[in-house]
N, C-alpha and C positions, 0 to 999 in steps of 0.2 A: 786837413788834419784828421786823423783816423782816431776812432774811439770805439770801446768795447760794443756800443749800441749802435756803431754806424759812424757817418761822417759829421763832424762838427762844422755847422755853418754859421755860428754865432756864439760868442761868450759874453757874459755881462756879471756883473756883481748885483745886479738888481733881479730878484726873481720875479718881479711883477713884469718887468720889460722881457724876460725870457719867456714868460706865459703869453704876452701879448705877440711875440713873435711866433711863436707856437700855433696861436690862435689864427694868424694870418696864413701860416702853412696849412692848417687843417682846411681852411676855407678854400685853398686852392688844391684840395683831394689829396695831399700829401700825409705823410704819417711822420710827423716829429716827436720826439722824447726831448724832455728837459733832465738833465742830471747835473747833481753838484759835484764841484771838483775843486782842486787846490786854486785855480785862477777864477772862481766864480761859478756861474750857473751856464753848462753848454747846452746848447740846441743841437740836437742830432737829427739826421735823417738816414735812411737806408742810402748806400752808395750810388744805386740806381736813379735815386731823386735829388742827388746832390747839386745837379746843374740848375734844375728847376727850382730848387729851394733858394739858391743864391740869387737867382734872376727874381724870384717873387718878392725877396727881401730886399734887393737893391730897388725894386721899382716901388716898394712900400716905402722906403727911407727917402726916396727922391721927393715923394709927395707929402712925405710927414717927417722932416728932419728932427733929430732928438734935441729936446731942451734940456737944460741943465736939471739934474734931478739929485735929491739926496741919496747916498749911497746907503746900502744895507736896510732898505725899508723891511718893518717887521713882518714877520711870517707867524702866523698863530699855530700852536700846537694843538694836536689832536683831532686833526682835519682828517687823516685818513682812516683812523678808527671811525669817525661818525660816517664817512660816506660808506665803507664796508658794513657797517651795522644798518644803515637805511637801506644797502641792496639786500643785504641777508633777511631783513625784516620784510621787505616786499616778496621776496621768494617764499619765506616761511609762511606768510598770510595767503599767498596764493595756495599754498598746500593745503590751507584750511578752507578755503572758499572753492576752489576747484575752478574749471572752464566757465566763462560766460553761458548762462542758460537762463530764460526767461523764469523758470519754475525755482531757481536757486534765491534764497530769500536774502542773501547779501547782495544780489544784484538787483532785485526788486526794491531794496530800501535804500541802496546806494550808489546806484550807476547816476551819472550826470544828465538825467532826463530833464531837457530845456524847459518843458511845460511845466513840470513840477518845481523846477526851481524857481522860475517865475511866479509860481503860485505860492511861494513863501518857505519852500524846502531847501533853505540855502546851505544846510549841511552838506548836501550832495555835493556842493563845489570841492569839497575836502575829502568825502569819503570816496568819491570816484577815483582819487588819485592812489588809493590803494589796491584797487581791483585792475584785473587784467583778463584780457579776452581768453589767451591760452598760455600754454607754457613759452612758446616762441616769444610772445608780447612780453612777459614779465622778465624773461631774462634778457631780452635787447635792452629794455628800460632799465634794469638793474645794472648792467655792464656800463651803457652810456651814461647813465644817471651818476654812477660812482665816479666816473672822470670828471665830469663838470661840476659836482656837489664837492668832490675834493678840492678842485681849484676855488670854489667860493669860500669854502670853508678855511683853505690855507690863506685866503687873505683877510677875512673879517672873524675867522673863529668858528667853532663848531656849534655855538648857540646861535650867535647873530647871523651865519652861514644859513643854517638850517631854516631858520625863521623867515630870512629873506627870500629863500627858494621856495617855502610852503606858501607864502604870501603871494608871490608870483603865481603860482599853480592855482591857487584858489580863485584869485582876481582873473586868471585866465578863462578858467571855466565859466565864472560869472558873465565875462565878456561873450564868451562862445555862447552861451545860453541865451543872451540878449540879442546876439546875432542871428540865430536861428529862430528864435521866438518859439516855435513848438515842433514836434514830429522829429526830435532828434535826441539820441541817446548815446552818450559815449564813456569809456573807461580808460583808466591808465594813467601811470605817472609821467607820460611824456609832456603834458603841459607844464608839469613843474621842471622836467628836464630842460626844456626849451627856456623855461623862466630862468634857470641857472645861467644859461648862455646869455640871457638878457642881462643878468646882475653883473656878469663878468664885462659884458659890453659897455653897460653904463659906468662901471667902476673905470674903466681905461679912457672913456670920453671925460669924465670928470678929472681923472688923474692928469690928461694932457692939457684941459684946460686951466688947471691949476699951475702947470708950467709954463704958461704964457700962449698955447697954441690957440688958433682962433679959426672959425670958419670951416672950410673943408678939411684942413690938418686935424682940428679937433674931433671931427666927426667921422673919420675915417675908420675906427674901429667898429661903427655901425655897419659898414660895408662888409667886414669881416664877419660880423655876427649874422648877418642875412646871408652871407654865403654859407656859412654853416647850416642855416636853417634850410636853404636850398639843397644842400648835400644830403643832410641826414633827415629832414623832415618833410619831404615831399616825395609822395609816391601815389598810387590809385587807392591803397588800403588804409592811409593815415588819414587822420582829422586834421587837414592842413591848417583851418582856421584856429583850432584849439592851440596849435603848436605856434602859430604866429602870435595870437593872444599871449600865450604864455611869456613868449619872448618880449613883446612889448611891455608887458606887466612887470617884468625883470628890469628894464633898462632904468625907469625912474627911480625905483629904489637903490639900484646899484649906484647910480650917480648920486642920489642924495646922500648916502651913507659916506660915500667918499668926500664929498663936499664937507661934510660935517664933521667927519673923524679924520683923523692923522694916523691911526693905529687901531687894532682889534680892542674892544671893550676889555675890561678885567675879567678874570675867571667866575668870579661870583655873578656878574652880570650875563656871562656867556652861559652859566649853570640855569639861570632864572629864564633867558629866552629860549633855551633848548627845552626846559621844562613846559614852557609854555607852548611852544610847537608840538610837542607830544601831547599835551593837554588839550589842544585844539583838534587833534585827530581823534583821540579818545572821546572827547565830548560829543564830537560829530557822530560818531557811531552810536554813541548812548542815544542821541535824538533819533537817529535813523532807525533804531531797533527798538524803541519804547512802545 
């Protein structure tokens, strides 16, 4: 089937299922897109990837057959604006701080310095998420982060989605400091970016368990999430452990929220959670610069 954005390999009425298929294809180094249409949500790939995509999804479905699920799972509003706003804020803050340099106050007080974090300067686990080494670093995190944050906020709403991703990023930086102990300094939003991947993975696992999947069938989304981590988060210049810890710290909150809630919280709760996430960042910087 042809589509304006490529070849349609799957169509479903459930946005969450379409996102799950797209996650599997991204883990296979393919380039899927999800587009709404008259028949539901279409998962599309470039024509040159159509055969590989069909084979990857067929293999995935043989290992993980679909269980009965309710049609029309709710999709939260305001997700795209939130994701783009966070990305713009990261780039705007980089314009203020500039590139990483030991003499720059922002980096002296806000970097994820493992020794100082373990010495009690816990605010660094949050402030480091807003700092970047150079322009390429912040642009990469802003672009990739917008994609995954948008998906999380689409599932759970802008406030809860942002809070979950920030929590995963902060916890990931703390675990990274504990793992290194001393003599390690890092910056960048990528810990939270892979926290978003973890939240999506945990949400998918919990959704499948709620539908009756058990054992390997329920845990298969973790393999897809780890595939994304291997594809996007591993290179000689990146902090692999920070990426891994961010991912791990996102899985449990994503699963827990999906088991506890059937739909995104109401707008008032979303606003409070979003304000809380913003307050956590601003409060951390206030502690850093006092």
